[in-house]
C-alpha positions as CSV (number, residue, x, y, z in Angstrom):
1,M,111.3,5.8,54.6
2,E,112.9,7.8,57.1
3,G,114.4,11.4,57.1
4,T,117.6,12.6,58.1
5,L,117.2,16.4,60.0
6,D,119.9,18.4,58.6
7,G,120.2,22.1,60.6
8,G,117.0,23.8,59.5
9,V,116.0,21.2,56.8
10,V,115.1,17.2,56.2
11,R,116.7,15.0,53.8
12,V,115.2,12.0,52.2
13,G,116.7,10.1,49.6
14,G,115.7,6.8,47.5
15,D,113.0,7.7,45.2
16,A,111.4,10.7,47.5
17,R,111.7,13.2,44.4
18,Q,109.3,11.1,42.3
19,R,107.3,10.1,45.7
20,F,107.2,13.1,47.1
21,Y,107.9,16.5,45.0
22,D,106.9,15.1,41.6
23,S,103.5,13.4,42.4
24,S,102.7,16.0,45.8
25,G,104.8,19.2,45.8
26,Y,106.6,18.6,49.3
27,G,110.2,19.8,49.3
28,R,112.4,20.7,46.7
29,P,114.9,18.4,44.9
30,D,117.9,16.6,45.5
31,G,119.2,14.7,43.1
32,S,116.8,11.7,43.3
33,G,115.6,12.6,46.9
34,V,114.0,15.7,48.1
35,T,115.0,18.3,51.0
36,L,112.0,19.1,53.2
37,A,111.0,22.1,55.4
38,P,110.0,20.8,59.1
39,V,106.6,21.7,58.2
40,E,106.4,19.2,55.6
41,A,108.4,16.5,56.8
42,A,105.4,16.9,60.1
43,H,102.8,16.6,57.5
44,L,104.4,13.6,56.2
45,L,104.8,12.2,59.2
46,F,101.1,12.6,60.5
47,R,100.6,11.3,57.2
48,D,102.4,7.4,57.8
49,D,104.4,8.4,54.2
50,L,107.6,8.8,56.1
51,D,108.5,6.6,58.8
52,A,110.8,8.7,61.0
53,V,112.7,11.3,61.2
54,D,116.2,10.5,62.8
55,G,114.2,8.0,64.6
56,M,111.3,10.5,65.7
57,D,107.9,10.1,65.3
58,L,105.4,12.8,64.8
59,R,105.1,13.8,68.6
60,E,108.6,13.6,68.8
61,F,109.0,15.6,65.9
62,L,107.3,18.6,66.6
63,A,108.5,18.9,70.2
64,A,112.2,19.0,68.3
65,T,111.4,21.8,65.5
66,D,108.5,23.7,67.1
67,C,106.7,23.7,64.2
68,V,103.3,23.1,65.3
69,V,101.3,26.2,64.5
70,R,102.1,26.1,60.8
71,F,102.1,22.5,60.4
72,L,98.1,23.1,61.5
73,V,97.6,25.3,59.0
74,Y,99.6,23.3,56.3
75,K,97.8,20.5,57.1
76,D,94.5,22.5,56.5
77,F,95.4,23.8,53.0
78,R,96.6,20.2,52.0
79,E,93.0,18.7,52.9
80,R,91.6,21.4,51.4
81,G,93.4,20.7,48.0
82,F,96.0,22.8,47.5
83,Y,99.7,22.1,47.3
84,L,101.9,24.5,49.0
85,S,105.4,25.4,49.7
86,P,107.1,27.6,53.0
87,A,108.5,30.7,52.0
88,R,111.8,29.7,52.2
89,E,114.9,31.9,50.0
90,G,115.5,29.9,46.9
91,W,112.7,27.8,47.4
92,V,110.4,30.5,45.9
93,D,110.8,33.9,44.2
94,A,112.3,36.4,46.4
95,D,108.8,38.1,46.4
96,D,107.5,35.6,48.0
97,A,110.3,34.7,50.2
98,R,110.1,37.7,52.5
99,S,110.0,37.7,56.4
100,T,106.4,38.0,56.6
101,V,105.1,35.3,54.2
102,D,105.1,31.7,56.2
103,L,103.1,29.6,53.7
104,V,103.1,29.8,49.5
105,V,99.6,28.0,48.2
106,Y,99.3,27.6,44.7
107,P,95.7,27.5,43.0
108,Q,94.2,24.1,43.0
109,G,95.4,21.8,40.1
110,N,99.4,24.1,40.4
111,G,102.2,23.0,41.9
112,P,105.7,24.6,42.9
113,W,106.5,23.5,39.3
114,D,104.0,26.3,38.2
115,D,104.3,30.4,38.7
116,E,100.5,31.4,39.7
117,I,100.0,32.0,43.6
118,A,97.2,31.6,45.0
119,Y,97.8,32.9,48.3
120,R,100.8,34.5,50.6
121,V,100.2,32.9,54.1
122,R,101.2,35.0,57.5
123,V,101.1,32.3,60.3
124,V,100.2,33.5,63.8
125,G,99.0,32.4,67.3
126,E,95.8,34.0,68.6
127,R,98.4,35.9,71.2
128,E,101.1,36.5,68.8
129,S,101.0,40.4,67.7
130,V,101.3,41.2,64.2
131,Q,103.0,45.0,63.3
132,A,100.4,46.8,60.3
133,S,103.1,47.5,58.1
134,D,103.8,43.7,57.5
135,L,100.3,43.3,56.2
136,G,99.0,43.9,53.0
137,D,98.9,41.5,49.6
138,V,99.5,38.2,52.8
139,V,96.7,36.5,54.3
140,L,96.7,36.0,57.9
141,A,96.3,32.3,59.2
142,V,95.4,32.9,62.9
143,V,95.5,29.8,65.0
144,D,93.2,29.7,68.5
145,E,93.9,28.3,71.4
146,E,91.8,25.5,70.7
147,S,93.9,25.2,67.2
148,E,90.3,26.3,65.7
149,L,91.5,28.5,61.9
150,T,90.5,31.9,60.9
151,Y,91.9,33.1,57.6
152,L,92.2,37.2,57.2
153,D,92.5,38.6,53.4
154,T,94.5,42.1,54.3
155,T,94.8,43.9,50.9
156,R,96.2,47.8,50.0
157,P,92.8,49.3,48.4
158,E,92.0,52.1,46.4
159,M,89.6,54.2,48.5
160,V,87.6,56.0,45.8
161,G,84.1,57.5,45.4
162,S,82.1,59.4,42.8
163,T,80.5,62.4,45.6
164,D,80.9,65.3,43.5
165,Y,80.0,68.4,45.6
166,E,81.2,72.2,45.1
167,P,80.8,73.5,48.7
168,P,79.7,77.5,49.2
169,T,82.1,79.6,50.9
170,G,82.0,82.0,53.8
171,V,79.6,80.3,55.7
172,A,79.1,81.7,59.3
173,A,79.6,79.2,62.1
174,D,79.8,79.0,65.7
175,L,82.5,77.3,67.8
176,L,80.0,74.9,70.6
177,A,82.3,72.7,73.1
178,D,83.0,69.8,70.9
179,R,80.9,70.7,67.8
180,T,79.8,73.8,65.6
181,V,76.8,75.0,64.8
182,L,75.4,76.4,61.6
183,W,72.6,78.6,62.1
184,N,71.8,79.6,58.9
185,P,73.6,77.0,56.8
186,P,73.1,76.2,52.8
187,D,70.6,73.5,52.5
188,D,72.7,71.8,50.1
189,L,75.8,71.4,52.3
190,Y,73.9,68.8,54.0
191,E,71.4,67.4,51.5
192,Q,73.3,67.2,48.7
193,A,76.9,66.8,50.9
194,F,75.9,64.9,54.2
195,Y,78.0,67.3,56.1
196,G,76.8,67.0,59.6
197,Q,73.4,66.7,61.1
198,R,70.4,68.6,61.6
199,L,69.8,69.9,65.2
200,A,66.5,69.3,64.6
201,G,66.7,65.6,63.6
202,R,67.7,63.6,60.6
203,G,64.0,63.8,59.2
204,A,63.9,67.4,59.6
205,E,63.5,69.6,56.6
206,G,65.7,72.5,56.8
207,G,67.0,74.3,60.2
208,P,70.1,74.6,61.7
209,L,72.9,72.3,61.3
210,Q,75.6,70.6,63.8
211,L,79.3,69.5,62.7
212,S,81.5,67.5,64.1
213,L,84.9,69.2,65.3
214,V,86.4,66.8,61.9
215,E,84.2,68.3,60.2
216,T,84.9,71.5,61.0
217,A,88.3,71.7,60.8
218,F,88.3,70.4,57.3
219,L,85.5,72.8,56.1
220,V,87.7,75.8,57.8
221,R,90.6,75.1,55.9
222,E,88.8,74.8,52.7
223,G,87.2,78.3,53.3
224,V,83.7,77.0,53.2
225,L,83.0,78.3,57.2
226,D,83.7,81.4,58.6
227,I,84.8,81.3,62.5
228,D,86.1,83.1,64.8
229,G,89.6,82.5,65.6
230,G,89.6,80.5,62.3
231,A,91.7,77.2,61.7
232,Q,94.0,77.0,64.4
233,T,91.3,77.6,67.3
234,V,89.7,74.9,65.7
235,L,92.4,72.7,65.5
236,E,93.6,73.1,69.2
237,R,90.2,72.8,70.7
238,G,90.2,69.3,68.5
239,R,93.9,68.4,70.2
240,R,92.7,69.6,73.3
241,V,89.8,67.0,73.4
242,E,91.6,64.2,71.6
243,G,96.0,65.0,71.9
244,E,97.1,64.0,68.0
245,R,95.0,61.7,67.4
246,F,92.9,64.7,66.3
247,D,95.4,65.6,63.1
248,R,95.2,62.1,62.6
249,R,91.8,62.0,62.0
250,L,91.6,64.7,60.5
251,A,94.4,63.7,57.5
252,V,92.3,60.8,56.8
253,Y,89.1,63.1,56.9
254,A,90.4,65.1,54.2
255,A,91.2,62.5,52.0
256,L,88.2,60.7,52.1
257,R,86.5,63.7,51.1
258,R,89.2,64.2,48.2
259,S,88.7,61.3,46.9
260,G,84.8,61.3,46.8
261,L,84.2,59.8,49.6
262,V,82.0,60.8,52.0
263,P,83.0,60.1,55.7
264,K,80.2,60.1,58.6
265,T,80.9,59.1,61.9
266,G,82.0,55.4,62.9
267,F,80.9,55.4,66.6
268,K,78.3,53.2,66.7
269,F,80.5,50.6,65.0
270,G,83.7,51.0,67.4
271,A,85.5,53.0,64.4
272,D,86.1,56.3,63.1
273,F,84.7,56.8,60.1
274,R,81.7,54.9,57.7
275,T,82.0,55.8,54.7
276,Y,79.5,56.4,51.4
277,S,81.1,56.1,47.7
278,N,78.0,57.8,45.9
279,V,75.5,60.7,47.9
280,E,73.7,62.3,45.7
281,S,71.1,63.4,48.3
282,V,70.3,62.4,51.9
283,A,66.3,61.7,51.3
284,N,68.2,58.7,48.9
285,L,70.5,57.7,50.7
286,G,72.2,54.3,50.3
287,H,74.4,52.2,52.9
288,S,77.6,52.7,53.7
289,E,80.5,50.3,52.1
290,F,83.5,50.6,54.4
291,L,84.3,51.3,58.6
292,V,87.3,53.2,58.5
293,R,90.4,52.9,61.9
294,V,92.6,56.1,61.8
295,L,95.9,54.2,63.4
296,P,99.6,54.9,63.5
297,P,101.8,53.5,61.0
298,D,103.8,51.1,63.6
299,Y,100.7,49.7,65.3
300,A,101.0,46.5,65.9
301,F,97.2,44.3,65.9
302,G,96.2,41.3,68.2
303,P,94.7,38.8,66.3
304,R,91.3,38.7,68.6
305,E,91.4,42.3,68.2
306,L,91.4,41.9,64.0
307,S,88.9,39.2,64.4
308,L,86.4,41.4,66.7
309,D,86.9,44.3,63.7
310,V,86.0,42.0,60.7
311,R,83.3,40.3,62.2
312,L,81.4,43.3,63.3
313,A,82.1,45.1,59.8
314,G,81.0,42.0,58.0
315,G,78.1,41.5,60.3
316,V,76.7,44.7,59.0
317,H,77.7,44.6,55.1
318,K,80.6,46.8,55.4
319,R,84.5,46.1,54.9
320,M,87.0,47.3,57.4
321,V,89.8,49.1,56.5
322,F,92.5,50.6,58.4
323,A,94.3,54.0,57.9
324,L,97.7,53.6,58.9
325,T,98.5,57.8,59.1
326,H,101.9,59.3,59.2
327,M,102.2,62.5,61.5
328,N,103.3,64.1,57.8
329,G,99.7,63.2,56.8
330,D,100.5,60.5,54.5
331,I,98.3,57.6,54.6
332,D,98.6,53.5,54.1
333,W,95.6,52.1,53.7
334,L,94.9,48.5,54.9
335,A,91.7,46.3,54.0
336,V,90.7,43.1,55.8
337,E,88.1,40.7,55.7
338,R,87.4,36.9,56.7
339,I,88.1,34.7,53.9
340,T,87.3,30.6,53.0
341,P,90.4,29.3,51.1
């Protein structure tokens, strides 16, 4: 059985509908034949279910259509027992045919004639960049230079915790270089809400408390701290140290605190923050759940960078979240984790 390349599709006649679509979910019906996307035709050539396309074998067809990266992902899903369709307009629902999706994968046992979808897949090579705004509700299938596949699930999470603490007001603080020291802090500011770090160390009982610039800016804004020069002095110091990145980090810090999460530095993990969902006391502190990196909304990821962040987060039993932060303070949350379909 042979196909004909017609523009961006391959047409196969005869009883191709029964052989390919009805039995295995390839292509779309075209009378008794089928219309195939190039990646589907490539897979049928690979399986020897299709003899040729305009006389071309698999080697020639892949060279002519330049679909080898998508073919590798398509083949992998088929070998895992999934039916899937290219995300072409008119082949799948409009929401699934958007430009950020290459393949629509159905749950095992389902096919294109069913309504349920297991994964929406974006296919990239390891050297391609991916806009952060294109991710979320999509699985990123990364094909590396040795044709190994990595699947990264991207979602838009709700960042909500249950830490509840009402801080005092008017606490005296000194701004020193790129941090603040509270010489006589209320103990519960650290013990119950995990602000700052004891000057004498984490195990110290009482004593002065040191705060980061981002903690200081937030607490001054909330009226908790009384500092010479007020909030503007802290903001200017933060911008001098970090530039506009300080404003983004402050916006994320404030959003996390106000949603009941407790953010602390994520420096040891290569992130901006690590977060705790429920802090009742530092003495009984559990493990942090998220690593958060603050990025501009138009950021473009390199797949290698994403893979590194996700691997590191998974290695310390945390989930990787990116805070895509606009200059007006609006935040789009993006969670990324490795999956095996």
